[in-house]
C-alpha positions in Angstrom: -29.0 15.8 -94.7 -29.5 12.3 -93.2 -26.9 12.9 -90.5 -28.5 16.2 -89.6 -31.8 14.5 -89.0 -30.2 11.9 -86.8 -28.5 14.7 -84.9 -31.8 16.3 -84.2 -33.4 13.2 -82.9 -30.8 12.4 -80.4 -32.0 12.8 -76.8 -29.8 12.6 -73.8 -32.6 10.9 -71.9 -32.7 8.0 -74.2 -29.3 8.0 -75.8 -27.6 4.8 -76.8 -30.3 2.6 -75.4 -32.6 3.9 -78.2 -29.9 3.3 -80.8 -29.6 -0.3 -79.8 -33.3 -0.8 -79.7 -33.6 0.8 -83.2 -30.9 -1.3 -84.6 -32.2 -4.6 -83.2 -35.8 -3.9 -84.2 -35.2 -3.2 -87.8 -31.7 -4.4 -88.8 -30.6 -7.1 -86.4 -26.8 -7.1 -86.5 -26.3 -5.7 -90.0 -26.8 -2.0 -89.4 -25.4 0.4 -87.0 -26.9 3.9 -86.6 -25.0 6.5 -84.6 -27.1 9.2 -82.9 -24.7 11.8 -81.4 -25.6 13.5 -78.1 -26.6 17.1 -77.9 -25.8 18.7 -74.6 -27.7 21.6 -73.2 -31.2 20.5 -74.3 -33.8 22.0 -72.0 -36.1 19.5 -70.2 -39.0 20.6 -72.5 -36.8 19.7 -75.6 -36.2 16.3 -74.1 -39.9 15.7 -73.7 -40.6 16.9 -77.2 -38.0 14.7 -78.6 -39.4 11.6 -76.8 -42.9 12.3 -78.2 -41.4 13.1 -81.7 -39.5 9.8 -81.8 -42.7 7.8 -81.7 -43.6 9.4 -85.0 -40.1 9.7 -86.5 -39.5 5.9 -86.2 -42.2 5.4 -88.8 -40.3 7.4 -91.3 -36.8 6.3 -90.2 -37.5 2.7 -90.6 -37.5 2.6 -94.4 -34.5 5.0 -94.4 -32.6 2.8 -92.1 -33.3 -0.2 -94.4 -31.3 1.6 -97.1 -28.2 1.8 -94.8 -25.9 -1.2 -94.8 -22.6 -1.7 -93.2 -20.4 -3.6 -95.6 -18.7 -6.2 -93.6 -15.9 -6.7 -96.2 -15.0 -3.1 -97.0 -16.0 -1.7 -93.6 -17.7 1.3 -95.1 -21.2 2.7 -95.1 -23.0 2.6 -98.4 -25.8 5.1 -98.7 -28.3 4.7 -101.5 -29.1 7.6 -103.8 -30.7 10.6 -102.0 -33.3 10.7 -104.7 -34.5 7.3 -103.4 -35.0 8.8 -100.0 -36.9 12.0 -100.9 -40.3 10.4 -100.5 -39.4 9.5 -96.9 -37.5 12.7 -96.0 -40.4 15.1 -97.0 -43.0 13.7 -94.5 -40.2 13.4 -91.9 -39.3 17.1 -92.2 -43.0 18.0 -92.1 -43.4 16.1 -88.9 -40.4 17.8 -87.3 -41.7 21.3 -88.3 -45.2 20.5 -87.1 -44.0 19.2 -83.8 -42.3 22.5 -83.0 -45.6 24.3 -83.5 -48.0 22.0 -81.6 -47.9 22.6 -77.8 -47.2 19.6 -75.7 -50.1 18.0 -73.7 -49.9 18.7 -70.0 -49.5 15.1 -69.1 -46.2 14.9 -70.9 -44.5 17.2 -68.4 -43.4 15.6 -65.1 -43.7 17.5 -61.8 -40.2 18.8 -61.9 -41.3 21.1 -64.7 -44.2 22.4 -62.7 -44.2 26.2 -61.9 -43.5 25.5 -58.3 -41.4 22.3 -58.6 -40.8 20.1 -55.7 -41.3 21.3 -52.1 -40.8 19.7 -48.7 -44.0 19.7 -46.5 -44.4 18.5 -42.9 -47.6 17.3 -41.4 -48.3 17.0 -37.7 -50.9 14.7 -36.0 -53.8 16.7 -34.7 -57.3 15.4 -34.4 -59.3 15.4 -37.7 -56.7 17.4 -39.4 -54.2 14.5 -39.6 -54.5 11.2 -37.9 -53.7 7.5 -38.1 -56.5 5.2 -39.1 -57.1 1.7 -37.7 -55.2 0.1 -40.6 -52.1 2.3 -39.7 -52.6 4.6 -42.8 -52.8 8.3 -42.4 -55.9 10.4 -43.2 -57.4 13.8 -42.4 -58.4 17.2 -43.6 -54.8 18.4 -44.1 -53.8 15.3 -46.1 -56.8 15.7 -48.4 -56.2 19.4 -48.9 -52.5 18.9 -49.7 -53.3 16.1 -52.2 -55.9 18.2 -54.0 -53.6 21.1 -54.0 -50.9 18.9 -55.5 -53.3 17.7 -58.2 -54.4 21.2 -59.2 -51.1 23.0 -59.0 -48.9 20.1 -60.4 -46.5 20.9 -57.6 -44.8 17.9 -55.9 -44.8 17.8 -52.1 -42.2 15.6 -50.4 -44.1 15.0 -47.1 -42.9 14.0 -43.7 -44.5 13.9 -40.2 -43.0 16.0 -37.4 -44.0 17.5 -34.0 -45.4 21.1 -34.2 -42.5 22.4 -32.3 -40.0 20.9 -34.7 -41.9 22.2 -37.7 -41.8 25.8 -36.5 -38.1 25.4 -35.6 -37.4 24.1 -39.1 -39.3 26.9 -40.8 -37.6 29.6 -38.8 -34.2 27.9 -39.6 -35.0 27.7 -43.3 -34.7 24.0 -43.4 -38.4 23.3 -44.4 -40.5 24.7 -47.3 -44.0 24.3 -46.0 -46.4 23.1 -43.4 -50.2 23.0 -42.8 -52.8 24.4 -40.4 -50.5 27.2 -39.1 -51.5 30.4 -37.4 -49.9 33.7 -38.4 -48.3 35.8 -35.7 -46.0 38.9 -36.1 -43.0 36.8 -35.1 -43.8 34.0 -37.6 -44.4 36.5 -40.4 -40.7 37.4 -40.3 -39.8 34.0 -41.8 -43.1 32.6 -43.3 -46.0 33.6 -45.5 -49.5 32.3 -45.2 -52.4 31.0 -47.4 -55.6 30.7 -45.3 -58.0 27.8 -45.8 -60.2 27.5 -42.7 -61.0 29.3 -39.5 -62.3 28.3 -36.1 -61.8 29.0 -32.4 -60.8 27.1 -29.3 -63.1 25.6 -26.8 -62.4 24.5 -23.2 -62.8 20.9 -22.4 -63.3 20.5 -18.7 -63.9 17.6 -16.4 -67.5 17.4 -15.1 -66.3 16.9 -11.6 -64.5 20.4 -11.6 -66.2 22.8 -9.1 -69.0 24.8 -10.7 -67.4 28.0 -9.5 -64.4 27.2 -11.8 -66.5 27.0 -15.0 -65.7 30.5 -16.0 -62.4 31.9 -17.0 -62.1 34.1 -13.9 -63.4 31.3 -11.6 -60.8 28.8 -12.9 -58.0 31.3 -12.5 -59.1 32.0 -8.9 -58.7 28.3 -7.9 -54.9 27.6 -7.5 -55.5 23.8 -7.4 -56.7 23.7 -11.0 -54.4 23.1 -14.0 -54.6 23.3 -17.8 -52.8 21.5 -20.6 -52.2 22.9 -24.1 -50.0 22.0 -27.1 -46.7 23.9 -27.0 -46.2 26.7 -29.5 -50.0 26.8 -30.4 -51.7 30.2 -30.7 -55.1 30.2 -29.0 -56.4 33.7 -29.7 -55.8 36.9 -27.8 -58.3 36.3 -25.0 -57.1 32.7 -24.2 -53.4 33.5 -24.7 -53.6 36.3 -22.1 -55.4 33.9 -19.7 -52.8 31.2 -20.3 -49.9 33.6 -19.6 -51.4 34.1 -16.1 -51.6 30.3 -15.5 -48.0 29.9 -16.8 -46.8 32.5 -14.3 -48.4 30.4 -11.6 -46.9 27.2 -12.9 -50.4 25.8 -13.6 -49.9 25.2 -17.3 -48.7 22.0 -18.9 -47.3 22.4 -22.4 -47.1 19.1 -24.4 -45.5 18.4 -27.7 -48.7 17.2 -29.3 -52.5 17.0 -28.8 -52.4 13.2 -28.1 -50.3 13.9 -25.0 -52.6 16.7 -23.9 -55.6 14.4 -24.1 -53.7 11.7 -22.2 -53.0 14.2 -19.3 -56.7 15.0 -19.3 -57.8 11.4 -19.4 -55.6 10.4 -16.4 -56.8 13.4 -14.3 -53.4 15.2 -14.4 -55.1 18.4 -15.5 -58.7 19.7 -15.1 -59.1 21.3 -18.5 -57.6 21.6 -22.0 -58.0 24.0 -24.8 -58.8 22.5 -28.2 -60.3 23.1 -31.6 -63.4 21.3 -32.8 -61.3 19.7 -35.5 -59.1 18.2 -32.7 -61.6 17.2 -30.0 -64.5 15.9 -32.1 -62.8 12.6 -33.0 -61.7 12.2 -29.3 -65.3 12.6 -28.1 -66.3 9.5 -30.1 -65.1 7.6 -27.0 -68.1 7.3 -24.8 -66.3 7.4 -21.5 -64.6 10.6 -22.4 -67.7 12.2 -23.8 -69.7 11.3 -20.7 -67.2 12.9 -18.3 -66.4 16.1 -20.3 -67.9 19.6 -20.5 -67.4 21.7 -23.6 -67.3 25.4 -22.7 -67.1 28.4 -25.1 -65.4 31.2 -23.3 -64.4 33.3 -26.2 -67.2 33.1 -28.9 -66.0 36.1 -30.8 -62.6 34.6 -31.6 -61.9 33.4 -35.2 -58.5 31.9 -35.6 -57.5 31.5 -39.3 -55.5 28.4 -40.1 -53.1 28.6 -43.0 -50.8 26.8 -45.3 -47.4 28.0 -44.1 -44.6 28.7 -46.6 -41.0 29.7 -46.0 -40.1 33.1 -47.2 -36.5 32.1 -47.8 -37.2 28.8 -49.6 -40.5 29.5 -51.5 -40.3 32.3 -54.0 -43.1 34.7 -54.9 -44.1 32.9 -58.1 -44.5 29.6 -56.2 -46.5 31.3 -53.5 -48.9 33.0 -56.0 -49.3 29.7 -57.9 -50.3 27.8 -54.7 -52.5 30.7 -53.5 -54.4 30.7 -56.8 -55.0 26.9 -56.5 -56.2 27.2 -52.9 -58.6 30.0 -53.8 -60.1 27.9 -56.6 -60.6 25.0 -54.1 -62.4 27.3 -51.7 -64.6 29.0 -54.4 -65.7 25.8 -56.1 -66.6 24.1 -52.8 -63.8 21.5 -52.8 -62.6 22.6 -49.4 -66.0 22.4 -47.9 -66.4 18.8 -49.3 -63.1 17.8 -47.6 -64.2 19.3 -44.3 -67.6 17.6 -44.4 -66.0 14.3 -45.2 -64.0 14.4 -41.9 -66.1 16.4 -39.4 -69.7 16.5 -40.7 -71.7 19.2 -42.5 -72.5 21.3 -39.4 -68.9 21.7 -38.3 -67.7 22.0 -41.9 -69.9 25.1 -42.3 -68.5 26.5 -39.0 -64.9 26.3 -40.0 -65.3 27.4 -43.6 -63.1 30.4 -44.3 -65.2 33.3 -45.8 -62.9 36.3 -45.7 -62.7 37.5 -49.4 -59.2 38.9 -48.8 -56.9 36.2 -49.9 
């Protein structure tokens, strides 16, 4: 009976280290208690055993005091079982109760979460994800991911990549997730999407650009004018058709990231750029840039939905639904709006809030 109880309380996670601690704490060098290892315990059993041991030690300590290793005869003397009954009864009760009481949520590490551990790549882009003056990272996407991690108990292994590399890794099935992605028929072949905000592109144009070029048709008609965009970005049906015409005339510069796009704009290499409010608002805090830039809305009916992007190959349906549910809750309880407002102000936060009820 005693040996069976010891057998139950073995945990592979603690193992011999616990035996040594137990022996030293209660019996110094006189007693040796062997707790055999049980292979095949599930992770939940390990956790339950660790919690149980905190209680079991209370009852084991008097039992252990009745065990002595006879140094002369090298044999274990065990006192009468009747002497142990008063200790065994509460111990057995504790074991039985522990199997009935559900574990508290804080006992389970993230590896036991419904969606487990997932790789997630950020990309630097305006207020979505940016480096602060103290070299730390901040932004809407960072706050969204951290809140999603807290609510879902998923664990995200994060990295920072260019947008081009992110889409390449997703299509090659070497990345689980990314942020602020736009769904297209091609991308839907390898990824699934969870929306969390929507917005549209604006044209940032230098004020010294000829007035005749301040329309989409007028800009296209002037062969001297050039535009810069981030490579692989989707800008909406109207803008993408316009950009295709500029690309055919070799008047389109496609950069790896938005910082490069804005650099080309600031040094007068291009006359206009396409950008989202979440990207250009932080840039326009620079007075010189703000004073020399026009903001034009050439496609006011566009609404481009931005999504959490998940690999179809690497993220299963249960994981997808778990994260989708958490994101929906963040939207419905106002948490997403609070995050938006923190980074871009209340007015723009209202503009980008995703309101489509189909999730």
